[in-house]
C-alpha positions, 0 to 999 in steps of 0.5 A: 856542248862545252865552249873553249876560249883563249885566255888572251880573248877573255882577258881582252874582253874583260878589259874592254867590255866589263871592268878595269878591276885588277882582281878580275883581270888577275883571276882571268889571267890565272884560269887554267888553259883547256887541254884540247887537241884537233879531232882526227876522223877516220874510217874502218876500211876493208883490206884489199887482197884478203880472202872474202872470209878474212874480216879484218879492217884497216884504220884509214888514218894509221893503217892499224888492222882490227877484226870486226869484233874489236873495232872500236869507236876510236883507233886504238893506235892513233886515236882517230874518231871512227864515226865513218867520216873522211880521214883528216890525218 
């Protein structure tokens, strides 16, 4: 699993614990920041009130409606991770 760190934390650690080399600090300062976002978890829920033969399901985060064959690991509308966890959205 990849670890993501803050640039300031790396800069401070290098300054306090490793060395005072201006080149080392400059190299850390120019590292690209990780492009990350919080994970939103959802689940596919049966739509209340539909006929028992109607297989459509709804995203618990955004309400997007999908059929069982089209259900994805991620909601195609809001990108919620559909591993069956509780909705954080």
